[in-house]
Legacy VTK file of the C-alpha trace (Angstrom):
# vtk DataFile Version 3.0
C-alpha trace
ASCII
DATASET POLYDATA
POINTS 223 float
-51.692 -14.609 24.599
-51.510 -14.458 20.812
-51.327 -10.958 19.285
-53.306 -10.493 16.083
-52.850 -6.807 15.291
-52.074 -3.503 16.934
-53.712 -0.093 16.721
-50.569 1.884 16.004
-50.455 3.606 12.600
-47.209 4.106 10.661
-46.020 6.687 8.135
-43.652 4.513 6.093
-44.448 1.444 4.055
-42.581 -1.309 6.004
-41.049 -2.951 2.936
-37.966 -4.139 4.876
-40.165 -5.897 7.423
-42.239 -7.440 4.623
-39.079 -8.497 2.792
-37.722 -10.238 5.901
-40.993 -12.157 6.233
-40.930 -13.175 2.566
-37.296 -14.337 2.817
-38.126 -16.476 5.833
-41.059 -18.092 4.043
-39.016 -18.752 0.881
-36.127 -20.226 2.856
-38.508 -22.478 4.779
-39.986 -23.708 1.513
-36.435 -24.539 0.413
-35.870 -26.368 3.720
-38.951 -28.506 3.128
-37.634 -29.433 -0.313
-34.437 -30.895 1.185
-36.056 -34.221 2.063
-33.544 -36.674 3.549
-30.807 -34.037 3.391
-32.686 -31.694 5.757
-30.785 -32.681 8.913
-27.371 -32.051 7.373
-28.674 -28.799 5.863
-29.839 -27.584 9.277
-26.564 -28.499 10.978
-24.647 -26.649 8.285
-26.492 -23.357 8.734
-27.686 -23.441 12.376
-26.046 -22.083 15.520
-24.223 -24.915 17.291
-22.560 -23.477 20.426
-20.021 -26.277 20.821
-18.743 -25.767 17.259
-18.434 -22.007 17.657
-16.649 -22.256 21.016
-14.342 -24.891 19.560
-13.519 -22.630 16.609
-12.720 -19.754 18.976
-10.408 -21.917 21.049
-8.657 -23.632 18.155
-5.706 -22.648 16.045
-5.976 -21.097 12.606
-9.001 -19.410 11.073
-12.218 -21.400 10.691
-15.150 -19.135 9.910
-17.548 -21.933 8.905
-19.247 -22.341 12.323
-19.787 -18.585 12.563
-21.924 -18.313 9.456
-24.747 -19.879 11.454
-24.950 -16.690 13.532
-26.479 -15.072 10.444
-28.038 -17.913 8.449
-29.851 -19.429 11.447
-32.061 -16.316 11.628
-33.806 -17.402 8.433
-34.353 -21.095 9.235
-37.298 -22.621 11.114
-38.151 -26.000 12.583
-41.734 -26.249 11.332
-44.837 -24.437 10.162
-45.880 -23.446 13.699
-42.402 -22.123 14.466
-42.388 -20.083 11.261
-45.979 -18.904 11.639
-45.538 -17.770 15.241
-42.363 -15.838 14.503
-43.740 -14.170 11.388
-46.984 -13.223 13.153
-45.083 -11.368 15.888
-42.841 -9.714 13.296
-45.849 -8.663 11.209
-47.705 -7.161 14.176
-44.811 -5.295 15.814
-42.043 -4.874 13.250
-43.655 -2.209 11.061
-43.709 0.365 13.863
-40.043 -0.167 14.704
-39.079 0.191 11.046
-41.183 3.360 10.970
-39.233 4.815 13.892
-35.761 3.782 12.723
-36.055 4.061 8.966
-35.481 1.239 6.518
-31.690 0.859 6.553
-31.271 1.348 10.285
-34.010 -1.207 10.910
-31.999 -3.835 9.017
-28.965 -3.230 11.236
-31.105 -3.203 14.363
-32.740 -6.518 13.452
-29.469 -8.265 12.637
-27.619 -6.947 15.688
-30.398 -8.119 18.010
-30.234 -11.545 16.380
-26.454 -11.731 16.840
-26.601 -10.664 20.488
-29.326 -13.202 21.209
-27.207 -16.035 19.781
-24.142 -14.877 21.702
-26.008 -14.985 25.018
-27.339 -18.455 24.223
-23.799 -19.650 23.431
-22.510 -18.122 26.670
-25.195 -19.844 28.764
-24.743 -23.261 27.141
-21.342 -23.297 25.376
-21.109 -27.085 25.075
-24.495 -27.674 23.470
-24.402 -29.652 20.238
-28.083 -29.025 19.493
-28.626 -26.951 16.318
-30.567 -23.776 17.100
-32.499 -21.998 14.370
-35.157 -19.353 13.961
-35.721 -15.625 13.848
-36.909 -15.583 17.470
-33.845 -13.778 18.837
-33.995 -10.958 16.298
-37.771 -10.669 16.663
-37.365 -10.549 20.447
-35.304 -7.403 19.890
-38.199 -5.915 17.950
-40.539 -6.766 20.839
-38.231 -5.140 23.379
-38.056 -1.981 21.284
-41.832 -1.916 20.839
-42.419 -2.304 24.566
-40.157 0.660 25.297
-41.531 2.967 22.604
-45.224 2.035 22.642
-46.154 0.580 26.050
-49.727 1.929 25.817
-50.434 0.832 22.228
-53.550 -1.327 22.026
-52.995 -4.871 20.799
-55.855 -7.135 19.753
-55.028 -10.413 21.474
-56.605 -13.854 21.491
-56.507 -15.762 24.765
-57.385 -19.494 24.622
-59.573 -20.515 27.580
-60.117 -24.266 27.434
-61.946 -24.759 24.116
-62.994 -21.103 23.819
-61.142 -18.153 22.330
-61.374 -14.783 24.056
-60.558 -11.710 21.934
-59.506 -8.661 23.921
-57.546 -5.451 23.423
-54.653 -5.096 25.839
-51.814 -2.580 26.207
-48.525 -3.698 24.661
-47.003 -3.428 28.136
-49.153 -6.340 29.317
-48.869 -8.463 26.152
-45.113 -8.126 25.728
-44.375 -7.875 29.431
-46.131 -11.202 30.015
-44.209 -12.722 27.097
-40.868 -11.582 28.527
-41.637 -12.805 32.043
-42.484 -16.200 30.554
-39.091 -16.273 28.813
-37.322 -15.405 32.077
-38.999 -18.206 34.036
-38.450 -20.698 31.230
-34.825 -19.669 30.860
-34.114 -20.025 34.582
-35.869 -23.403 34.626
-33.677 -24.619 31.763
-30.389 -23.879 33.563
-28.616 -27.094 34.416
-31.189 -29.114 32.541
-30.239 -28.892 28.901
-32.086 -31.326 26.673
-32.554 -31.373 22.928
-35.922 -29.700 23.379
-34.595 -27.019 25.740
-31.712 -26.260 23.428
-33.982 -26.005 20.424
-36.220 -23.455 22.148
-33.213 -21.420 23.356
-35.004 -19.296 25.940
-31.834 -17.318 26.641
-31.631 -16.292 23.004
-35.107 -14.771 23.392
-34.035 -12.957 26.563
-30.818 -11.688 24.983
-32.620 -10.381 21.918
-35.308 -8.652 23.998
-32.776 -6.874 26.226
-30.726 -5.901 23.170
-33.820 -4.291 21.668
-34.484 -2.350 24.870
-30.905 -1.065 24.991
-30.369 -0.302 21.299
-33.627 1.288 20.228
-33.201 4.697 21.871
-29.630 5.485 20.705
-30.357 4.159 17.203
-33.533 6.195 17.011
-31.794 9.304 18.396
-29.176 9.370 15.664
-31.606 8.718 12.835
LINES 1 224
223 0 1 2 3 4 5 6 7 8 9 10 11 12 13 14 15 16 17 18 19 20 21 22 23 24 25 26 27 28 29 30 31 32 33 34 35 36 37 38 39 40 41 42 43 44 45 46 47 48 49 50 51 52 53 54 55 56 57 58 59 60 61 62 63 64 65 66 67 68 69 70 71 72 73 74 75 76 77 78 79 80 81 82 83 84 85 86 87 88 89 90 91 92 93 94 95 96 97 98 99 100 101 102 103 104 105 106 107 108 109 110 111 112 113 114 115 116 117 118 119 120 121 122 123 124 125 126 127 128 129 130 131 132 133 134 135 136 137 138 139 140 141 142 143 144 145 146 147 148 149 150 151 152 153 154 155 156 157 158 159 160 161 162 163 164 165 166 167 168 169 170 171 172 173 174 175 176 177 178 179 180 181 182 183 184 185 186 187 188 189 190 191 192 193 194 195 196 197 198 199 200 201 202 203 204 205 206 207 208 209 210 211 212 213 214 215 216 217 218 219 220 221 222
């Protein structure tokens, strides 16, 4: 299922959500310009669980590995990775910003991203595979949307062999199906960590989604 748009009007202009999308696109363009230096650039600003765990267990203060907890949210592995993440953020993020307000939405987005990375590190602390992408933070947005707007209609495209089926579905089905897929994929990846599995980081998606479910109501309440 690929969401295209939702029927859920907003009151505020979602300029924070738009700004996040623009930043991601600009940063990706900078990534592409790195050429042969791209791999070292990614390793410098990605989440690498083994490096972070090593820094926690070592002596002295070494904050370098921890910067990836923030910078990795704005890096992507390719055009499809970027496009998929930004599409989900575009469709669902405006309504969450509308409910939280601009400033609170920034904190919500970043906190969900941090929690998602922390769960991924906990599940696979010895991984040396760089993990990048806004997926964890966006998963938090999806979790919040599911809780607040389960009946909102979402125009969705469903590929069936070589045909594309366009259908309106409730957000509960679209996002619920997405989350169940993350759960099964995450469980399947346990004990079988490869470069590909680490790069996808299913548990980061799960952590971000649950964080969004838990945080949205108290953050909205105290707006």
